[in-house]
N, C-alpha and C positions, 0 to 999 in steps of 0.2 A: 504495502500501499503506499505512496507515495504519501510525503509530509505536505501542508501548509503551515504559513504564518498567523497568527493571528495580532491585532494591531501590534504595540510595542513586544513581538519577541513569544509571546506564547506558540508554541507547536506542534502543534494537533495531525493524524492523521485525516485525508484530504477528504473521506466523508465520516461520519461520526454515527453514534445510537443515538435516538431518540428514545427514550427509555416508557416515557408518559403511557404510550398504549398497554405498555404490558401489563399497568393496573388502574386505568382512570382513561376512561373519554368514551372508549372505541366498546364498553358493553364488557360483561364478564373480567373478572381479573384472572391472567394466567396464571397457572398455579406456579408456587413460587421454587420451587425443587425444575420445570421446565421453563422458567423465566435466569432462572440464574446459569443456566444452561445455555443457553440465548445469550446471552450479554456474552461467557467463558467462549461463547463457539466464533461471537466480536471477532474479541480480542483475539482468537489464535489465526484471526485471517485479515491481521493488522488493525482492525480496529481501538487508536489510541486516544477516543474522543468519546464522552460518556456523560450525558445528556439528563440531568432530574430535576426534580423541585420537590418541595412541602406538600408542598396542593397537590399533587398527585397519588391519590390517596382519601385522604391525609397520608402523608407520613411511611406508606408502606414501601413506595416505589424508593424512595433512600436507601431504608430499610432493605431495601432488595439487590440496588446497585453494590450496599457498602462489603456486603457476605459476598456476592461475585467475588469484585476484586478485590477481594483481602491479597487473594495471593501473590500479585503482579501489581499493588497497588503503587509501587514508586516508579514503574512504568505506562501511568496511564493518567489524561486530564479528567476532573469531577468535575461535573460545570449544576449548580444547585441554584436556590432562586428564594428570593425575599419576598414578602408584600400582603400579602391575607393576612386577617384575625383567626390564629389557631389553623391557617392555611386552608381554610375554607374559602374558598373562590367565590359564594353564594352570602355573603355576610360583608359584603364589601373590602374594603379598599386601608392594607393598615403599611406607611414606610416610617411610624417612627422611628426613633433614634433608640430607642430600647426594645423596640420587634425586632429592629435590623440585627443585632446585637443578641437578643436572646433566641430566632432564630440558624441564627447562626451556629451557636453553644450545641441545638441541637441538633442540626442537621451531624456536627464534626461526630456525635457521635454517631448517628444512625448511622455516616459513610462509613463509622472505624476506621476513620483516619485525623488526623494531629493540624491539615490546612485546605481548603476550596479551594479547589484552581483556580476558578470561574465562578464568581460571585453576584449572579444578576438580582435586578430590580425586577418582579415580572411583571407590573404593569406600573404607569405611573402616580404617584397618590397626589392629586391637585391641591390635599392640606397638611401636606410637606412641602416646605422649599427643594427643591432641587438640592442644593449647595450645601441642605444639611444630613442629607444621604448620600452625596459622593462624600462627603468629609466623617460620617460616620463607616464608611468604609475603608476608606484613606485610613483608618486608625487600622482600624482589624488588619487589614494590609502593613500594616507597623509592626501593629501586635503581633506579625504572621500567621496568622489564621485564615486570612485569606490571601491568593497572591496576584489576582485580578478582576479587575470592574468591569461588569457586566450590563448592558440594560436589554430590556424586551418591551418590542411594540412602541416605541416611546418615539416622541417626534423632534423635528429638526432642533429646536428651540430646545429641549431638553436637554440632547446630546450636546445642544454645544456647553447649554450650564453643569453639567456635571463634567463633559470634560475639562474645562476650567480647572476643576476642585481635583480633581482627581481623571488624569489617563486612561477613557474607558480602552477596551481593551477589545471588547465584539458587544455588536447588534445581532440580538437577534429576533427577529422577523418572518412574518411569513410572504416568506417568495418559491414564485412558480412560471410554471408554462400558465398556468389559466389566474394567478394574481401579482401584475407586474405593477403595481401601482408604486412598491418602496424604486423604482428607475427616475420618477419624473426628477424628488429629492433627496431624499433617503443615500440612496447609491452614491450620487455625486459626495455629498456632504461624508459620507463615511472616508471615498478616498481625500479627500483634502485634508478631511483630521489625522489619515493612517490608521481606522480604527477596522476593525473587521468584521465580515460579517456572515451569522448563521443562520440560514434558512432552515424555519421552521414549516414543517407539513411542506417540504418539495417535491411530493407525488401528489400532491393535492388531496387529502388524506382520502389516499387511497384513488381515485376517480382517475386520474393519468394514466395508472396500467388496464384498466381495460379489465381491468373484475369487476367492474358497478357498471350499473345499464338504470334503464326507470325501472325496469321490474324487480330489482334489487332490496330487499327487505334488510334494515336491520335492528339491532336489538334494542331493546325497549329502553334500554338506558344509556346508547350511541349517541353521545355528542349531534352527533349528525343530522337526526332524524329532528334538529331546531332549528339548521341552519338552511335556508333561505335557497343559498345552490345546489343544495342537497333534495328540494322536492323532482317527485317524480317529470314533472314539465319541465325544469330545469336541467336536470340530468339528460331528458332525451334532448333538448335542443344543444348541449353542450355536449354530445357527442362528436359532431363533426370534426372538434378536437383533439379528440382521442381518435378518428378515424384520420388524421394530417399527420398524429404521432405515429401510428402504425406505420402509412407507406413509408415514411421517413426509417424508422428503427426496420423493415423486410429490409427495406437501402443497405442497408450499414448490419444485416444482421444477427441487430439484437433488439431489444424487446422495448416494448413503450417504456414505462419503468429507467431502462436503462437509458432512452433518448432523453428524457427529461431530467435525470442528474449528469448526464456529461451536460446538457444545454446551458444547467447549471454552473457549470464547476470551467465554463468555457469564457462565461459574461468578466470574473475578475481573478485574476487568481490569489484574492482574499476572501475567497468565497469557499464555507463549512457548509454542504448542506448535512443535517441530521435525520434519516428519513425513521423511523422507526416500523417495526414488523413483530409479529409476535411468531413466527413462520424460519423454521433453517430455510426453508426455498428461496424463501422469499429475499432473507439476510445477503444469500450469495448472490441472489441475484440483479439484488441493488448494488453491496458491494465489484458486480462486474463491471456496473457501471462507469470506475474511477479507469478502465482500462480501455473506452471509447474516444477513441480521433477522433471529432469530430472539425473540418476542414471549412474553408470561408464560407466554402458553399454549401454547402451543408446545413449553415447557421443561417446563409442565405433565404436558404429555399425553408428553413424552417418560421424568418422574420414572416416569409410572404405569406404564409398560412397564417400566419396569429390574426395580421395584418388585415385579414378576408372572415374571420370568424371574431364573432363577438358573443362571448362568455353573461350567461345567462342570470341572478339572479346573485343576491348581495351575500356576498362573505361570512358575516352574523350577524347571529338576532339584535335588534336594536339597541338591548340592556347591554350588549356583551360587545357593539362596535362601539360606544361611548366611553370602554374603556384603554382604547389604543390611540394612538397617535397622540397625544399628547404631545 
């Protein structure tokens, strides 16, 4: 697995593993033993970058990841997040300095480690000045409990304010062939400031793999049930994008998922996608994207296809959309 550098010197594998779906967001949690096996399989195949959060569960995800990587902890980069009261996303936001510190201490225990390699603010909290947030993380870095500071779903103003207090190593936000909004302002800002970009949902929450169509049904506690872009009507309309990716994939001897990930990797050398999965064969498929080389002609073909296809459906329901881009 090739390596990439995020921000001010954080070296990670070109593709990371988003661990959220192992215990949160996409239906029933994966069996603990199976989740640990999958994480270790990712490491054996070259992944050194693992993403979790106290809110995934809450708490369970960090605990599983901590157990899984314990045998090789010093060889991997662990990213986790703070920003919700008690780790419960439904209860609003909490980036008060006291909570940032409390979450760090609890996360260190669950992750079975003495430092958090990359500590993200999960969502910008309008009630707490960004300078206070960045200042608190700066103190944790000085104490050796945190190595790097990150933001998730932050807007340009928040990124600049945070970076002025404590250099931001990475921004984590959604970015994929069917969500390209970051190209307008976010990516230019990150390039100017020397901040890495970690796209989550790089496969469109599974849709870009081609495994989901308008007839697919999700588990009752699957987050996609409330996402407008996943209404049956939107899925049917958006099939055109998947078909376009499929045509390119066929010509490259690759899968749709591999083309979607290779496209992200080709955008900037400091972009590190973190696809998640619960299945070994999907993990291996995703990691195979790192070996897919897209030529200038391939990228131009993809670009032309994107210009002719309008993606239908909002990215988030209104109450969740209100928390992003602040």
